[in-house]
PAVOKOL-24476 format. One record per atom (N, C-alpha, C, CB): residue number from 0; residue in one letter; atom name; x, z, y. Coordinates in nm, 4 decimals. Last residue first. Glycine has a CB too. Layout:
<recs>
num_residu_atome_u_w_v
NUM_A_CA_X_Z_Y
...
</recs>
This chain:
<recs>
num_residu_atome_u_w_v
116_W_N_3.1609_-1.7230_1.0458
116_W_CA_3.1829_-1.5878_0.9906
116_W_C_3.0959_-1.5720_0.8717
116_W_CB_3.1538_-1.4763_1.0941
115_A_N_3.0720_-1.9618_1.1348
115_A_CA_3.1878_-1.9649_1.0462
115_A_C_3.2126_-1.8279_0.9829
115_A_CB_3.3121_-2.0108_1.1229
114_Q_N_2.8734_-1.8963_1.3156
114_Q_CA_2.8347_-1.9547_1.1869
114_Q_C_2.9486_-1.9529_1.0875
114_Q_CB_2.7863_-2.0967_1.2059
113_Y_N_2.9931_-1.8262_1.5506
113_Y_CA_2.9444_-1.7198_1.4632
113_Y_C_2.9117_-1.7732_1.3238
113_Y_CB_2.8209_-1.6533_1.5243
112_D_N_3.2599_-1.9546_1.7073
112_D_CA_3.1513_-2.0019_1.6238
112_D_C_3.1090_-1.8911_1.5264
112_D_CB_3.1932_-2.1298_1.5473
111_G_N_3.3226_-1.7925_2.0237
111_G_CA_3.3606_-1.8663_1.9037
111_G_C_3.2374_-1.9047_1.8237
111_G_CB_3.4565_-1.7837_1.8173
110_C_N_3.2722_-1.6667_2.2649
110_C_CA_3.2391_-1.5970_2.1393
110_C_C_3.2891_-1.6682_2.0145
110_C_CB_3.0904_-1.5795_2.1288
109_I_N_3.3648_-1.8342_2.4736
109_I_CA_3.3827_-1.6888_2.4778
109_I_C_3.3716_-1.6272_2.3387
109_I_CB_3.2796_-1.6254_2.5711
108_A_N_3.3062_-2.0966_2.3979
108_A_CA_3.4411_-2.0637_2.4446
108_A_C_3.4654_-1.9128_2.4399
108_A_CB_3.4628_-2.1162_2.5876
107_R_N_3.0380_-2.0815_2.3390
107_R_CA_3.1324_-2.1157_2.2334
107_R_C_3.2751_-2.0795_2.2740
107_R_CB_3.1230_-2.2648_2.1998
106_H_N_2.9401_-2.0144_2.5973
106_H_CA_2.9190_-1.9250_2.4834
106_H_C_3.0200_-1.9527_2.3736
106_H_CB_2.7769_-1.9399_2.4289
105_R_N_3.0067_-2.2388_2.7411
105_R_CA_3.0696_-2.1096_2.7750
105_R_C_3.0557_-2.0121_2.6582
105_R_CB_3.0057_-2.0490_2.9036
104_S_N_2.8360_-2.4211_2.6142
104_S_CA_2.9809_-2.4424_2.6092
104_S_C_3.0547_-2.3136_2.6409
104_S_CB_3.0230_-2.5530_2.7072
103_G_N_2.5882_-2.3108_2.6879
103_G_CA_2.6273_-2.3174_2.5470
103_G_C_2.7766_-2.3372_2.5316
103_G_CB_2.5532_-2.4296_2.4765
102_L_N_2.5976_-2.3560_2.9639
102_L_CA_2.5901_-2.2191_2.9141
102_L_C_2.6317_-2.2134_2.7671
102_L_CB_2.4478_-2.1630_2.9317
101_Q_N_2.5924_-2.6333_2.9672
101_Q_CA_2.7101_-2.5631_3.0183
101_Q_C_2.7136_-2.4187_2.9678
101_Q_CB_2.7114_-2.5656_3.1722
100_R_N_2.3338_-2.6715_2.8615
100_R_CA_2.4500_-2.7252_2.7902
100_R_C_2.5783_-2.6550_2.8354
100_R_CB_2.4617_-2.8774_2.8128
99_P_N_2.1712_-2.5540_3.0576
99_P_CA_2.1779_-2.4943_2.9238
99_P_C_2.2986_-2.5436_2.8439
99_P_CB_2.0501_-2.5248_2.8471
98_T_N_2.3645_-2.5525_3.3660
98_T_CA_2.2646_-2.6086_3.2748
98_T_C_2.2736_-2.5384_3.1387
98_T_CB_2.2847_-2.7625_3.2586
97_G_N_2.4412_-2.2514_3.5548
97_G_CA_2.4534_-2.3932_3.5227
97_G_C_2.3428_-2.4388_3.4299
97_G_CB_2.5881_-2.4217_3.4601
96_M_N_2.5031_-1.9883_3.6404
96_M_CA_2.4505_-2.0126_3.5061
96_M_C_2.4645_-2.1591_3.4652
96_M_CB_2.3042_-1.9707_3.4989
95_A_N_2.8099_-1.9030_3.7898
95_A_CA_2.6781_-1.9639_3.8032
95_A_C_2.6297_-1.9996_3.6632
95_A_CB_2.6819_-2.0904_3.8967
94_A_N_2.9811_-1.5950_3.7752
94_A_CA_2.9665_-1.7317_3.7236
94_A_C_2.8233_-1.7799_3.7458
94_A_CB_3.0033_-1.7384_3.5723
93_D_N_3.0204_-1.3336_3.8426
93_D_CA_3.0074_-1.4286_3.9531
93_D_C_2.9865_-1.5725_3.9062
93_D_CB_3.1299_-1.4216_4.0407
92_K_N_3.0464_-1.2029_3.5960
92_K_CA_2.9358_-1.1682_3.6859
92_K_C_2.9145_-1.2725_3.7954
92_K_CB_2.9614_-1.0326_3.7492
91_P_N_3.1126_-1.3939_3.3022
91_P_CA_3.1595_-1.3315_3.4267
91_P_C_3.0414_-1.3106_3.5218
91_P_CB_3.2692_-1.4191_3.4947
90_L_N_2.9480_-1.3053_2.9975
90_L_CA_2.9697_-1.4020_3.1048
90_L_C_3.0225_-1.3297_3.2290
90_L_CB_2.8383_-1.4789_3.1375
89_L_N_2.8846_-1.0941_2.8330
89_L_CA_3.0232_-1.1412_2.8334
89_L_C_3.0521_-1.2432_2.9440
89_L_CB_3.0561_-1.2022_2.6993
88_T_N_2.6125_-1.0647_2.8698
88_T_CA_2.7014_-0.9541_2.9067
88_T_C_2.8456_-1.0015_2.9197
88_T_CB_2.6926_-0.8413_2.8031
87_L_N_2.5165_-1.2991_2.7607
87_L_CA_2.4992_-1.2750_2.9038
87_L_C_2.5885_-1.1620_2.9528
87_L_CB_2.3538_-1.2430_2.9345
86_I_N_2.5829_-1.2532_2.4917
86_I_CA_2.6403_-1.3674_2.5650
86_I_C_2.6324_-1.3424_2.7154
86_I_CB_2.5665_-1.4994_2.5285
85_N_N_2.4245_-1.0302_2.4304
85_N_CA_2.5704_-1.0203_2.4238
85_N_C_2.6371_-1.1327_2.5031
85_N_CB_2.6175_-1.0240_2.2777
84_T_N_2.1715_-1.1447_2.4564
84_T_CA_2.2105_-1.0340_2.5433
84_T_C_2.3619_-1.0184_2.5462
84_T_CB_2.1448_-0.9036_2.4969
83_L_N_2.1804_-1.3290_2.2458
83_L_CA_2.1683_-1.3756_2.3841
83_L_C_2.2094_-1.2671_2.4838
83_L_CB_2.0247_-1.4205_2.4123
82_S_N_2.1962_-1.1479_2.0303
82_S_CA_2.3029_-1.2448_2.0525
82_S_C_2.2998_-1.2958_2.1966
82_S_CB_2.2904_-1.3622_1.9537
81_Q_N_1.9512_-1.0214_2.0532
81_Q_CA_2.0732_-0.9436_2.0715
81_Q_C_2.1914_-1.0360_2.0975
81_Q_CB_2.1002_-0.8553_1.9486
80_L_N_1.7827_-1.2329_1.9901
80_L_CA_1.7776_-1.1749_2.1248
80_L_C_1.9026_-1.0930_2.1533
80_L_CB_1.6524_-1.0872_2.1413
79_P_N_1.8432_-1.2742_1.7184
79_P_CA_1.8766_-1.3771_1.8178
79_P_C_1.8749_-1.3222_1.9612
79_P_CB_1.7788_-1.4941_1.8064
78_N_N_1.7550_-1.0070_1.6209
78_N_CA_1.8923_-1.0583_1.6044
78_N_C_1.9264_-1.1699_1.7032
78_N_CB_1.9115_-1.1094_1.4625
77_S_N_1.4771_-0.9733_1.6732
77_S_CA_1.5777_-0.8937_1.7439
77_S_C_1.7175_-0.9546_1.7357
77_S_CB_1.5806_-0.7533_1.6880
76_I_N_1.3397_-1.1391_1.4987
76_I_CA_1.3255_-1.1583_1.6434
76_I_C_1.4405_-1.0916_1.7175
76_I_CB_1.1908_-1.1022_1.6928
75_E_N_1.4150_-1.0405_1.2526
75_E_CA_1.4289_-1.1843_1.2784
75_E_C_1.4194_-1.2154_1.4271
75_E_CB_1.3221_-1.2626_1.2020
74_H_N_1.3400_-0.7734_1.2799
74_H_CA_1.4824_-0.8073_1.2732
74_H_C_1.5054_-0.9552_1.3018
74_H_CB_1.5393_-0.7713_1.1358
73_A_N_1.0613_-0.8050_1.2788
73_A_CA_1.1266_-0.7452_1.3955
73_A_C_1.2757_-0.7775_1.3967
73_A_CB_1.1054_-0.5930_1.3969
72_L_N_1.0271_-0.9072_1.0215
72_L_CA_0.9928_-0.9896_1.1374
72_L_C_1.0608_-0.9369_1.2633
72_L_CB_0.8404_-0.9937_1.1573
71_D_N_1.0988_-0.6833_0.8685
71_D_CA_1.1752_-0.8084_0.8581
71_D_C_1.1512_-0.8978_0.9787
71_D_CB_1.1383_-0.8834_0.7296
70_N_N_0.8928_-0.5065_0.9494
70_N_CA_1.0334_-0.4736_0.9719
70_N_C_1.1203_-0.5993_0.9674
70_N_CB_1.0818_-0.3718_0.8674
69_A_N_0.6664_-0.6394_0.8552
69_A_CA_0.6804_-0.6149_0.9997
69_A_C_0.8255_-0.5832_1.0350
69_A_CB_0.5882_-0.4988_1.0445
68_I_N_0.7215_-0.6270_0.5813
68_I_CA_0.7105_-0.7573_0.6481
68_I_C_0.7288_-0.7413_0.7986
68_I_CB_0.5738_-0.8232_0.6176
67_A_N_0.7113_-0.3487_0.5442
67_A_CA_0.8349_-0.4222_0.5150
67_A_C_0.8344_-0.5592_0.5830
67_A_CB_0.8529_-0.4388_0.3627
66_A_N_0.4438_-0.2965_0.6078
66_A_CA_0.5510_-0.2367_0.6885
66_A_C_0.6833_-0.3102_0.6666
66_A_CB_0.5673_-0.0873_0.6542
65_A_N_0.3169_-0.4347_0.4013
65_A_CA_0.2948_-0.4771_0.5399
65_A_C_0.4032_-0.4209_0.6311
65_A_CB_0.1558_-0.4322_0.5889
64_A_N_0.4079_-0.2812_0.1833
64_A_CA_0.4439_-0.4232_0.1926
64_A_C_0.4263_-0.4745_0.3347
64_A_CB_0.3590_-0.5068_0.0958
63_A_N_0.2865_-0.0351_0.2409
63_A_CA_0.4330_-0.0445_0.2355
63_A_C_0.4791_-0.1897_0.2473
63_A_CB_0.4860_0.0170_0.1046
62_T_N_0.0171_-0.1101_0.2176
62_T_CA_0.0682_-0.0595_0.3451
62_T_C_0.2202_-0.0701_0.3499
62_T_CB_0.0244_0.0864_0.3668
61_R_N_0.0079_-0.1791_-0.0520
61_R_CA_-0.0219_-0.2796_0.0498
61_R_C_0.0325_-0.2373_0.1859
61_R_CB_-0.1729_-0.3037_0.0586
60_E_N_0.0676_0.0714_-0.1658
60_E_CA_0.1569_-0.0425_-0.1892
60_E_C_0.1340_-0.1526_-0.0860
60_E_CB_0.1364_-0.0981_-0.3308
59_R_N_-0.1561_0.2177_-0.0814
59_R_CA_-0.0216_0.2569_-0.0366
59_R_C_0.0776_0.1426_-0.0546
59_R_CB_0.0268_0.3811_-0.1137
58_E_N_-0.3569_0.0826_-0.2220
58_E_CA_-0.3594_0.0847_-0.0758
58_E_C_-0.2224_0.1220_-0.0195
58_E_CB_-0.4659_0.1832_-0.0255
57_M_N_-0.2777_0.1410_-0.4861
57_M_CA_-0.2782_0.0020_-0.4400
57_M_C_-0.2801_-0.0052_-0.2873
57_M_CB_-0.3992_-0.0731_-0.4979
56_L_N_-0.3161_0.4205_-0.4855
56_L_CA_-0.1833_0.3641_-0.5101
56_L_C_-0.1754_0.2205_-0.4608
56_L_CB_-0.1489_0.3704_-0.6591
55_L_N_-0.5936_0.4364_-0.4482
55_L_CA_-0.5024_0.4916_-0.3477
55_L_C_-0.3623_0.4338_-0.3624
55_L_CB_-0.4971_0.6441_-0.3584
54_K_N_-0.6770_0.3155_-0.6914
54_K_CA_-0.7133_0.2558_-0.5628
54_K_C_-0.6211_0.3056_-0.4522
54_K_CB_-0.8595_0.2875_-0.5280
53_Q_N_-0.5772_0.5011_-0.8764
53_Q_CA_-0.5310_0.3620_-0.8800
53_Q_C_-0.5590_0.2928_-0.7468
53_Q_CB_-0.5990_0.2852_-0.9955
52_Q_N_-0.7293_0.7251_-0.8091
52_Q_CA_-0.5842_0.7292_-0.7929
52_Q_C_-0.5250_0.5888_-0.7924
52_Q_CB_-0.5204_0.8127_-0.9039
51_R_N_-0.9845_0.6307_-0.8799
51_R_CA_-0.9536_0.6673_-0.7412
51_R_C_-0.8036_0.6678_-0.7162
51_R_CB_-1.0121_0.8045_-0.7080
50_Q_N_-0.9535_0.5966_-1.1563
50_Q_CA_-0.9865_0.4817_-1.0715
50_Q_C_-0.9543_0.5108_-0.9255
50_Q_CB_-1.1348_0.4447_-1.0863
49_Q_N_-0.9075_0.8641_-1.2344
49_Q_CA_-0.8019_0.7629_-1.2524
49_Q_C_-0.8278_0.6400_-1.1666
49_Q_CB_-0.7915_0.7219_-1.3999
48_R_N_-1.1575_0.9800_-1.1782
48_R_CA_-1.0371_1.0277_-1.1097
48_R_C_-0.9249_0.9230_-1.1178
48_R_CB_-0.9898_1.1620_-1.1710
47_V_N_-1.3182_0.8425_-1.3622
47_V_CA_-1.3438_0.8287_-1.2181
47_V_C_-1.2196_0.8696_-1.1388
47_V_CB_-1.4661_0.9148_-1.1752
46_G_N_-1.2003_0.9354_-1.6026
46_G_CA_-1.2036_0.7922_-1.5701
46_G_C_-1.2256_0.7679_-1.4221
46_G_CB_-1.3126_0.7227_-1.6496
45_V_N_-1.2507_1.2084_-1.5859
45_V_CA_-1.1112_1.1619_-1.5860
45_V_C_-1.1060_1.0131_-1.5502
45_V_CB_-1.0446_1.1867_-1.7250
44_A_N_-1.5304_1.2055_-1.6087
44_A_CA_-1.4681_1.2557_-1.4861
44_A_C_-1.3229_1.2089_-1.4755
44_A_CB_-1.4746_1.4095_-1.4816
43_A_N_-1.5561_1.1103_-1.8720
43_A_CA_-1.6109_1.0312_-1.7608
43_A_C_-1.5477_1.0742_-1.6293
43_A_CB_-1.7644_1.0460_-1.7533
42_F_N_-1.4405_1.3274_-2.0062
42_F_CA_-1.3788_1.1944_-2.0162
42_F_C_-1.4285_1.1043_-1.9034
42_F_CB_-1.4096_1.1300_-2.1537
41_E_N_-1.6274_1.5259_-1.9537
41_E_CA_-1.4920_1.5388_-1.8975
41_E_C_-1.4188_1.4039_-1.9006
41_E_CB_-1.4108_1.6456_-1.9759
40_A_N_-1.8373_1.4214_-2.1041
40_A_CA_-1.8528_1.4391_-1.9592
40_A_C_-1.7165_1.4514_-1.8922
40_A_CB_-1.9387_1.5635_-1.9282
39_L_N_-1.7230_1.4319_-2.3618
39_L_CA_-1.7611_1.3023_-2.3037
39_L_C_-1.7770_1.3115_-2.1521
39_L_CB_-1.8917_1.2520_-2.3668
38_V_N_-1.6993_1.7095_-2.3894
38_V_CA_-1.5788_1.6254_-2.3928
38_V_C_-1.6088_1.4892_-2.3311
38_V_CB_-1.5273_1.6085_-2.5385
37_K_N_-1.9685_1.7749_-2.3893
37_K_CA_-1.8835_1.8242_-2.2810
37_K_C_-1.7532_1.7445_-2.2741
37_K_CB_-1.8534_1.9739_-2.3002
36_M_N_-2.0451_1.6549_-2.6284
36_M_CA_-2.1011_1.6051_-2.5022
36_M_C_-2.0190_1.6525_-2.3828
36_M_CB_-2.2469_1.6504_-2.4867
35_M_N_-1.9082_1.8131_-2.8106
35_M_CA_-1.8771_1.6697_-2.8018
35_M_C_-1.9280_1.6129_-2.6701
35_M_CB_-1.9391_1.5926_-2.9206
34_R_N_-2.0400_2.0581_-2.7701
34_R_CA_-1.8955_2.0464_-2.7435
34_R_C_-1.8550_1.8988_-2.7261
34_R_CB_-1.8135_2.1113_-2.8592
33_L_N_-2.2997_1.9843_-2.8542
33_L_CA_-2.2762_2.0264_-2.7170
33_L_C_-2.1279_2.0158_-2.6804
33_L_CB_-2.3256_2.1695_-2.6966
32_D_N_-2.2564_1.9325_-3.1247
32_D_CA_-2.3048_1.8255_-3.0359
32_D_C_-2.2748_1.8601_-2.8902
32_D_CB_-2.4571_1.8026_-3.0554
31_D_N_-2.1864_2.1872_-3.2106
31_D_CA_-2.0881_2.0783_-3.2197
31_D_C_-2.1273_1.9622_-3.1280
31_D_CB_-2.0753_2.0287_-3.3659
30_G_N_-2.4298_2.3259_-3.1685
30_G_CA_-2.3088_2.3621_-3.0952
30_G_C_-2.2030_2.2524_-3.0961
30_G_CB_-2.2506_2.4877_-3.1528
29_D_N_-2.6904_2.0721_-3.1741
29_D_CA_-2.6310_2.1984_-3.2166
29_D_C_-2.5035_2.2233_-3.1353
29_D_CB_-2.6001_2.1969_-3.3700
28_F_N_-2.9942_1.9182_-3.0897
28_F_CA_-2.8519_1.9369_-3.0598
28_F_C_-2.8063_2.0716_-3.1135
28_F_CB_-2.8250_1.9271_-2.9070
27_A_N_-3.2472_1.8908_-3.2337
27_A_CA_-3.1889_1.7847_-3.1520
27_A_C_-3.0390_1.8013_-3.1334
27_A_CB_-3.2564_1.7804_-3.0173
26_E_N_-3.3804_1.9289_-3.5310
26_E_CA_-3.2943_2.0061_-3.4410
26_E_C_-3.2142_1.9054_-3.3598
26_E_CB_-3.1993_2.1057_-3.5205
25_D_N_-3.5031_1.6989_-3.6340
25_D_CA_-3.5826_1.8167_-3.5967
25_D_C_-3.5056_1.9046_-3.4993
25_D_CB_-3.6217_1.8980_-3.7216
24_R_N_-3.4362_1.3709_-3.5185
24_R_CA_-3.3920_1.4924_-3.5880
24_R_C_-3.4799_1.6086_-3.5431
24_R_CB_-3.2404_1.5227_-3.5596
23_G_N_-3.5027_1.1313_-3.3773
23_G_CA_-3.5362_1.1477_-3.5183
23_G_C_-3.4788_1.2681_-3.5897
23_G_CB_-3.4940_1.0307_-3.5889
22_H_N_-3.2596_1.1230_-3.1320
22_H_CA_-3.3702_1.0504_-3.1949
22_H_C_-3.3835_1.0933_-3.3413
22_H_CB_-3.3481_0.8963_-3.1847
21_A_N_-3.1577_1.2482_-2.8204
21_A_CA_-3.1561_1.2646_-2.9659
21_A_C_-3.2790_1.1945_-3.0229
21_A_CB_-3.1534_1.4165_-3.0068
20_M_N_-2.9651_1.1424_-2.5417
20_M_CA_-3.0944_1.1554_-2.6100
20_M_C_-3.0722_1.1721_-2.7594
20_M_CB_-3.1845_1.0325_-2.5823
19_I_N_-2.8045_1.2342_-2.2461
19_I_CA_-2.7895_1.2090_-2.3897
19_I_C_-2.9232_1.2374_-2.4572
19_I_CB_-2.6750_1.2972_-2.4520
18_F_N_-2.6763_1.1422_-1.9438
18_F_CA_-2.8020_1.1760_-2.0117
18_F_C_-2.7875_1.1360_-2.1576
18_F_CB_-2.9259_1.1042_-1.9450
17_I_N_-2.4476_1.2623_-1.7181
17_I_CA_-2.4609_1.1868_-1.8427
17_I_C_-2.5892_1.2354_-1.9101
17_I_CB_-2.3341_1.2057_-1.9373
16_T_N_-2.3987_1.2391_-1.3740
16_T_CA_-2.4689_1.3029_-1.4839
16_T_C_-2.4719_1.2075_-1.6027
16_T_CB_-2.6124_1.3441_-1.4419
15_G_N_-2.1749_1.3186_-1.1008
15_G_CA_-2.2495_1.2291_-1.1870
15_G_C_-2.3165_1.3075_-1.2978
15_G_CB_-2.1585_1.1213_-1.2451
14_R_N_-2.0185_1.3307_-0.7798
14_R_CA_-2.0861_1.3944_-0.8926
14_R_C_-2.1600_1.2895_-0.9732
14_R_CB_-2.1834_1.5040_-0.8443
13_T_N_-1.7452_1.3563_-0.5659
13_T_CA_-1.8340_1.2678_-0.6413
13_T_C_-1.8893_1.3413_-0.7634
13_T_CB_-1.7595_1.1389_-0.6845
12_E_N_-1.5573_1.5165_-0.4471
12_E_CA_-1.6911_1.5157_-0.3879
12_E_C_-1.7900_1.4270_-0.4635
12_E_CB_-1.6828_1.4702_-0.2447
11_Q_N_-1.3894_1.5871_-0.7394
11_Q_CA_-1.3847_1.6106_-0.5954
11_Q_C_-1.5264_1.6075_-0.5396
11_Q_CB_-1.2950_1.5052_-0.5244
10_V_N_-1.5971_1.5077_-0.9803
10_V_CA_-1.4586_1.4812_-0.9433
10_V_C_-1.4541_1.4853_-0.7917
10_V_CB_-1.4067_1.3425_-1.0001
9_Q_N_-1.8202_1.6363_-1.2231
9_Q_CA_-1.7825_1.6257_-1.0820
9_Q_C_-1.6326_1.6003_-1.0712
9_Q_CB_-1.8218_1.7543_-1.0040
8_W_N_-2.1150_1.6190_-1.4278
8_W_CA_-1.9703_1.6168_-1.4106
8_W_C_-1.9408_1.5971_-1.2638
8_W_CB_-1.9040_1.5054_-1.4965
7_P_N_-2.3849_1.7412_-1.6355
7_P_CA_-2.3266_1.7059_-1.5048
7_P_C_-2.1747_1.7025_-1.5116
7_P_CB_-2.3715_1.8057_-1.3969
6_L_N_-2.5829_1.6255_-1.8801
6_L_CA_-2.4525_1.6900_-1.8619
6_L_C_-2.3951_1.6484_-1.7273
6_L_CB_-2.3545_1.6530_-1.9775
5_L_N_-2.8992_1.6722_-2.0124
5_L_CA_-2.8242_1.6179_-1.8985
5_L_C_-2.6943_1.6965_-1.8855
5_L_CB_-2.9080_1.6251_-1.7653
4_I_N_-3.0587_1.5817_-2.3161
4_I_CA_-2.9830_1.6802_-2.2389
4_I_C_-2.9092_1.6069_-2.1270
4_I_CB_-2.8828_1.7595_-2.3303
3_G_N_-3.3520_1.5541_-2.5215
3_G_CA_-3.2459_1.4990_-2.4385
3_G_C_-3.1765_1.6102_-2.3621
3_G_CB_-3.3015_1.3937_-2.3417
2_D_N_-3.5441_1.4821_-2.8166
2_D_CA_-3.4934_1.5725_-2.7137
2_D_C_-3.3849_1.5011_-2.6349
2_D_CB_-3.4388_1.7043_-2.7760
1_T_N_-3.6695_1.2697_-2.9541
1_T_CA_-3.7060_1.4070_-2.9814
1_T_C_-3.6656_1.4992_-2.8676
1_T_CB_-3.6429_1.4529_-3.1104
0_M_N_-3.8026_0.9553_-2.9207
0_M_CA_-3.7016_1.0462_-2.8720
0_M_C_-3.7532_1.1885_-2.8945
0_M_CB_-3.6686_1.0195_-2.7211
</recs>
């Protein structure tokens, strides 16, 4: 190895270094070499930045999916409860609750068959 150069790069708080070695030349690096090395360092920084953005995007997608599942679950629970609340509201205030079968018969008499809708 004749010579080497360290090229630092940084993406936000992450820093890195590219170490480039020259072999077998009297003049290790010229201006063109330096420009090429700077392009390589910038390319490494872009790669790190892209990986971070991809990770953030995946985390956001997972969070959105979890929120959608929670929303669907809440509706699945809420809809039957709302139906029961409506039934109890429609029952006469002085009516005795009776057995579950009697309550179901009253429900059908008051509300009709929701399934047919």
